[in-house]
Wavefront OBJ file of the C-alpha trace (Angstrom):
o trace
v 22.177 203.425 37.585
v 25.536 201.866 37.931
v 27.801 202.164 34.909
v 29.077 198.950 33.253
v 32.678 199.776 34.160
v 31.889 200.106 37.861
v 29.805 196.908 37.709
v 32.710 194.934 36.225
v 35.165 196.215 38.804
v 32.795 195.114 41.548
v 32.584 191.623 40.056
v 36.361 191.333 39.894
v 36.750 192.519 43.515
v 34.080 190.020 44.722
v 35.741 187.171 42.884
v 39.106 188.012 44.448
v 37.572 188.063 47.906
v 35.914 184.685 47.391
v 39.161 183.095 46.183
v 41.021 184.537 49.140
v 38.442 183.184 51.558
v 38.773 179.704 50.019
v 42.612 179.763 50.426
v 43.297 179.837 46.741
v 43.476 176.837 44.413
v 43.997 173.501 46.141
v 47.131 171.447 45.291
v 46.715 167.692 44.817
v 47.923 165.697 47.860
v 50.867 163.268 47.493
v 49.825 159.651 47.518
v 51.561 157.321 49.972
v 52.814 153.881 49.036
v 54.271 150.871 50.793
v 57.916 149.979 50.309
v 59.713 146.760 51.096
v 63.062 147.375 52.861
v 65.803 144.977 53.897
v 68.460 146.075 56.396
v 71.747 144.177 56.548
v 73.724 144.463 59.813
v 77.422 143.486 59.674
v 80.448 143.682 62.019
v 82.845 143.262 59.081
v 82.119 142.852 55.337
v 80.419 139.458 54.966
v 80.093 138.963 58.771
v 76.373 139.213 59.793
v 75.553 140.513 63.253
v 72.529 139.471 65.300
v 70.650 141.724 67.721
v 70.962 145.076 65.983
v 67.928 147.312 66.703
v 66.774 149.308 63.667
v 64.688 152.538 63.865
v 62.970 154.535 61.117
v 62.288 158.142 62.044
v 62.809 157.165 65.685
v 60.391 154.241 65.606
v 61.721 150.683 66.040
v 60.974 148.530 62.987
v 62.877 145.385 63.828
v 65.914 143.563 65.227
v 68.454 141.677 63.112
v 68.275 137.857 63.053
v 71.159 135.377 62.903
v 71.775 136.321 59.293
v 72.019 140.027 60.203
v 68.767 140.813 58.377
v 65.801 143.005 59.212
v 62.945 142.920 56.684
v 60.139 145.435 57.095
v 57.615 147.623 55.220
v 57.713 151.443 55.252
v 54.907 153.747 54.134
v 55.431 157.209 52.677
v 55.318 159.336 49.510
v 57.518 158.438 46.533
v 60.950 160.023 47.018
v 60.477 160.885 50.679
v 63.490 160.576 52.956
v 63.367 158.398 56.079
v 65.990 158.803 58.860
v 67.447 155.382 59.726
v 69.361 154.817 62.955
v 70.492 151.547 64.545
v 71.785 150.390 67.935
v 74.527 147.762 68.017
v 74.765 145.081 70.767
v 77.366 145.260 73.518
v 80.887 145.101 72.250
v 80.125 147.056 69.088
v 79.726 150.739 68.194
v 77.378 152.346 65.680
v 77.758 155.600 63.669
v 76.632 158.756 65.459
v 74.899 160.265 62.412
v 71.700 158.730 60.947
v 71.459 157.507 57.382
v 68.781 158.740 54.968
v 66.784 156.167 53.009
v 64.926 157.469 49.969
v 61.648 155.728 49.277
v 61.688 154.714 45.556
v 59.757 151.983 43.795
v 61.467 150.149 40.969
v 61.210 146.979 38.961
v 64.158 144.715 38.456
v 65.033 143.524 34.972
v 65.741 140.129 36.523
v 62.352 138.609 37.368
v 64.000 136.092 39.769
v 65.712 138.853 41.760
v 64.114 140.026 44.980
v 62.915 143.636 44.713
v 62.758 146.308 47.330
v 65.090 148.730 48.988
v 68.168 147.748 51.034
v 70.636 149.416 53.397
v 73.841 148.251 55.111
v 74.139 148.872 58.885
v 77.760 148.769 60.128
v 78.638 147.804 63.728
v 82.334 148.217 64.486
v 83.801 145.907 67.197
v 85.330 147.767 70.146
v 88.020 145.056 70.400
v 89.956 143.186 67.751
v 91.688 139.788 67.921
v 95.400 139.776 67.315
v 97.646 136.740 67.079
v 101.429 136.717 67.558
v 103.535 134.033 65.889
v 107.150 133.805 67.090
v 109.544 131.513 65.311
v 113.177 130.732 65.875
v 115.588 128.344 64.232
v 114.584 125.429 66.450
v 115.522 127.034 69.816
v 113.178 125.833 72.554
v 112.199 127.278 75.963
v 112.975 130.891 75.051
v 110.687 133.344 76.891
v 108.439 135.586 74.749
v 107.501 138.963 76.272
v 104.830 141.421 75.143
v 105.190 144.886 76.597
v 107.591 143.505 79.152
v 105.342 140.647 80.364
v 106.220 137.035 79.708
v 103.299 135.443 77.832
v 104.781 132.274 76.332
v 107.885 130.207 75.660
v 109.023 128.635 72.409
v 108.171 124.947 72.047
v 110.466 122.100 70.994
v 110.249 123.244 67.365
v 111.216 126.817 68.310
v 107.713 128.310 67.874
v 105.352 130.237 70.103
v 101.750 131.346 69.490
v 99.805 133.947 71.507
v 96.268 135.318 70.972
v 94.896 138.514 72.543
v 91.914 140.857 72.324
v 92.740 144.556 72.193
v 91.288 147.862 71.077
v 92.190 149.106 67.582
v 95.301 151.271 67.709
v 96.951 149.276 70.520
v 100.760 149.001 70.290
v 102.711 145.862 71.203
v 106.454 145.477 71.865
v 107.499 141.870 71.379
v 110.860 140.695 72.641
v 112.767 137.454 73.306
v 115.054 136.719 76.225
v 117.763 134.038 75.796
v 119.633 134.873 79.007
v 118.628 131.497 80.441
v 120.742 129.806 77.718
v 124.210 131.387 77.958
v 125.501 129.647 74.847
v 122.906 131.368 72.503
v 123.703 134.509 70.630
v 122.247 137.145 70.721
v 121.171 137.008 74.333
v 118.640 139.831 74.073
v 117.663 140.422 70.415
v 116.142 143.822 69.487
v 112.415 144.054 70.215
v 109.875 144.436 67.432
v 106.881 146.798 67.636
v 103.449 146.163 66.114
v 100.317 148.321 65.952
v 96.823 146.819 65.705
v 94.599 148.372 63.029
v 90.831 148.330 62.600
v 90.738 144.647 61.652
v 91.814 141.351 63.222
v 95.470 140.719 62.473
v 98.381 138.322 62.731
v 101.935 139.539 63.563
v 104.968 137.346 62.846
v 108.309 137.737 64.501
v 111.352 135.710 63.353
v 114.659 135.432 65.160
v 117.746 133.396 64.384
v 120.120 132.300 67.174
v 123.577 130.925 66.996
v 125.267 128.595 69.454
v 128.576 129.905 70.634
v 131.279 127.240 70.560
v 132.857 126.612 74.009
v 136.187 128.283 74.398
v 139.135 125.990 74.429
v 141.292 126.019 77.554
v 144.561 127.894 76.970
v 147.527 125.638 76.314
v 150.352 125.746 78.784
v 153.649 126.388 77.188
v 156.259 123.777 77.830
v 159.712 124.873 78.705
v 162.323 123.652 76.384
v 163.928 120.517 77.697
v 167.518 121.153 78.753
v 170.023 118.633 77.625
v 172.600 117.476 80.187
v 175.910 119.151 80.018
v 178.631 116.899 78.752
v 182.045 117.242 80.155
v 184.806 116.367 77.797
v 188.228 115.637 79.172
v 191.192 116.851 77.332
v 194.325 114.844 78.013
l 1 2 3 4 5 6 7 8 9 10 11 12 13 14 15 16 17 18 19 20 21 22 23 24 25 26 27 28 29 30 31 32 33 34 35 36 37 38 39 40 41 42 43 44 45 46 47 48 49 50 51 52 53 54 55 56 57 58 59 60 61 62 63 64 65 66 67 68 69 70 71 72 73 74 75 76 77 78 79 80 81 82 83 84 85 86 87 88 89 90 91 92 93 94 95 96 97 98 99 100 101 102 103 104 105 106 107 108 109 110 111 112 113 114 115 116 117 118 119 120 121 122 123 124 125 126 127 128 129 130 131 132 133 134 135 136 137 138 139 140 141 142 143 144 145 146 147 148 149 150 151 152 153 154 155 156 157 158 159 160 161 162 163 164 165 166 167 168 169 170 171 172 173 174 175 176 177 178 179 180 181 182 183 184 185 186 187 188 189 190 191 192 193 194 195 196 197 198 199 200 201 202 203 204 205 206 207 208 209 210 211 212 213 214 215 216 217 218 219 220 221 222 223 224 225 226 227 228 229 230 231 232 233 234 235
């Protein structure tokens, strides 16, 4: 007959084999939920952008409307991360790295507030608008040059206004040429240099001119008038 000790060892071994065959104890599966998400596409803070394509884990979930918004529903476990990418329309660039959106449910203390998750999607313009304002002390018809090219002339009030689109980081050399008006000084004032940043900008250049008084013609010296020689007779 089998001893009790050997019988107990056999039972333990059999139990271990059965548990191993069943893969061990089963962990509870995570429950999935539905999350409301609003994406906000902007070219600049407060400037909505239409036509931005939004993707979640590589799958398109919407395209921004005229208000720059994409409203959608995402499903997944609480706390899961979703990779968000977006494609900006022509004339704009998007970040190269995706953003991670964490799925969390919450309740707002303000019952009137709209709940749900939100994420900002930036689209940086490839060109920026720059305006040049040139003002003089009322001197009209003075050529304005940008990087050596004449782009405008001052009006009757002595002002000129030029608008251009250029890439961020562009440098502009603004100069005035008064050589067409010989009585103005200075004839060629020092140029001013401006660099466009990452935003639209306005550059102002001010220049004072003086009118040179015409030179008076040199006076001709008059020779002293010679008095007639008097002859005195001595008797």
